[in-house]
DRENDRENMI-943073 format. One line per field, with one value per residue (C-alpha): residue number from 0; x, y, z. Coordinates in steps of 0.5 Angstrom, whole numbers. Example, Ala and Ser with C-alpha at 12.3 -4.5 7.8 and 13.67 -1.06 7.14 Angstrom:
// residues 2
k	0  1
xx	25  27
yy	-9  -2
zz	16  14
END
This chain:
// residues 71
k	0  1  2  3  4  5  6  7  8  9  10  11  12  13  14  15  16  17  18  19  20  21  22  23  24  25  26  27  28  29  30  31  32  33  34  35  36  37  38  39  40  41  42  43  44  45  46  47  48  49  50  51  52  53  54  55  56  57  58  59  60  61  62  63  64  65  66  67  68  69  70
xx	-1  6  9  2  1  9  7  3  6  11  6  3  9  11  4  3  11  10  5  9  6  10  8  9  9  6  12  16  18  16  17  19  21  26  29  36  38  42  49  57  60  67  68  71  76  79  77  73  67  60  53  50  42  36  33  29  30  26  29  27  26  27  20  21  20  24  31  28  30  35  38
yy	0  5  2  5  12  13  12  17  22  22  21  27  31  28  31  38  40  37  42  48  48  48  41  43  39  42  41  38  44  46  43  47  48  53  55  55  60  58  60  60  54  50  43  40  35  43  48  49  54  52  55  51  50  54  47  45  43  41  46  43  49  46  47  51  43  40  45  47  38  37  42
zz	0  1  -5  -8  -4  -5  -14  -14  -11  -15  -21  -20  -19  -26  -27  -24  -27  -34  -34  -31  -25  -18  -14  -6  -1  5  11  6  0  -6  -14  -20  -27  -28  -36  -37  -42  -48  -46  -48  -47  -47  -51  -44  -48  -54  -50  -56  -56  -56  -55  -51  -52  -47  -44  -38  -30  -25  -18  -11  -6  3  6  14  16  13  14  22  22  19  23
END
């Protein structure tokens, strides 16, 4: 039963993020989608400049209860 509950929570978080929504888990934290802009980087092997395309990534911000628990 615990496994099904956890899978349901993870599925809910994934579905919310897919729709570019912020998912808040009260007492734990919040997940959101952030956009990284396009930028120039360097190929680590050759040192050649290369363009890095814009992308989306997932960000997590710990909630107050979680932060207090870790202190």
